[in-house]
N, C-alpha and C positions, 0 to 999 in steps of 0.2 A: 504493499499499496504507501504510495505518493504521498508526504508530507504537507502537498500540494491539492491533496482530490477534492475536488470540492469549489474551490478556488475558483477557477474559471466561471463556474455556470452560475457562484454567487455574484462574479460583476456580471458578467451575458445579464443574468436578473435581473439585478438593482443598478446597475450603471445608468442610466436614466436616472431615474431617482437619484444620486447622488450627484449626477452632473448639475441639475436642478441647481438642488440646494449649494453645491459650488458658487452658479451664476447668480447663484439670487446674493451671496458671501460679496462674491469678488465685483459683481459686474460688471463684468467683462468674459466675454468666451473661451479667449483663450488661453486668460490669467485662470480662467475655471478649470480646464483642460488640466493645463499645468501642476493646480493646487491637487487633482485628485488625483493625478498620477503619481505625486510625490505621497499622497496620503496611501494607495492603496499598494507603492512598491514599499511602505513599513508593512502597512496589514497582513501581506504576501509573508514577509518573513514571522510572525505571530500563529499563521494562520493552524496549524494542526492542532493548537492549543484552542483556539476561537471555534472551531470546528468541532473540536470535542466537548469545550466544558462552558465558550461563551455565548452569547449573543453577535455574530460578527456583526449587524447590520448597525447596530447602537454600537457596539465598539468602532465601529468606521466612520460612523455620524459624527462622535464623539473626539475621532485625531481630524476630521475635517473642519471643525471648529476651530479647534483646539488650534491646529495647523493656521488656520484663517488668521487668527488671535495677533497670532509671533509671530505668520508670515513676511521675512524682511524683504520678500523676492515684489511684494505691488511695488515696482516701481514707478508703475503708471495709473498713476491718482485716475480716477473719475472726471472730467472735466467737467460739472452741470453747466448747462447754457440755459436764458427762459426759452429760447426760442426750440422747438423740435427741430432737428436733427437735420431734417432737408425740407430745406424753406421752400415752399410754392405749391408743394406735393397734399394732396388733399388725404388729408388722414378721421377716420372713424376717433368718438370721442372715448370707444375705449382705449383708445391706441393712443390718443393723450393724454389718457388718467394712468395708465403704463407708465408713458415718457416721463408726468410728471412725480408720482411714484420711486421709480427708480433712480431719480434727482434726489429726492428728499429722501431715501437711504441712502445716499449716497455720502449724506451730511450727519448721519448718524454717526455715534463711536462704533467702532469692528462689535463688541460685545452688545451696545443696546441692538447692532443690526444682524448678529447670530440667535437674542433674542425673538427680535420679530421673527424671522425668517424658522428659527428653528420651532415656536409660538404657531404662529401665523398661515406658515405656508407647508410646514412639516405635519402641522395641529398635532402636534407633542402635547403634551399634559405638561406641567407647573414643574412634576414633579420628573418626567423624565427630562425636560428642560435642564434641569440642574443636575439630571446625569451626567447629562452630556456636554453641557459646559462646567462640571465639576463645580460645582458651586450649592447653597443652600436655595432652601425653596422662596426664602424671603427675596433674598436678593434678587432670583428671577422677579420677581412680584414687584420689587421696586424697578429695576432695569428697565420693565416691561412699561411699568408706570413712564418713564422716565423717558422712555423712546417714544411712547404715543403721543405724551405732551406735545413733543420737538417734532413728531410729525404733523400733527396737527398746526401745529404754529407754523412750519415750514410751506403747507400746504393743506389751509384748512378748505381747498375744492373738493378734497377727496374726503372728507367727515360729510359736508354737504349732499354727496354721491352717497352714498351709504344708507343716509336717510330719507333718499329720495326713492333709494331699492328699497325698502323697507316702507313705503307709504304704499306703494304698487305693487305692495303684493297683497 
């Protein structure tokens, strides 16, 4: 039995979800690929123990977030702009909302952005998020509160959008 048995299958099954998380964390597709690749390189070294005793997905997600928070390679920061990237192109409202949200996320601290991604995109509980970040549940609640307040200040139109969606239901 090879010590990497099941790793390839794990990566094939979870690659899209892990890539989405990496992209949401760094905001750049190429940097997300680099981040995920560096994490998977570390995970494969622990694969025999993870596949036997642990939860490989939770471990990989935690490694992804920790690597993102401490990663020095983020040399190309996102450059938020008040204008959509392609001037003159027609964009629907959902696309514009995504652009505004991405720009607002780029202005959060790395830990705040990680909390928002894990809690609201990955739909993790506070306890799961705390485990992934290696901190207390209280810290997750505090970081979430501060991150959401910052997002509301940076992009108040997104909060109004959410209220409109709830009224329409």
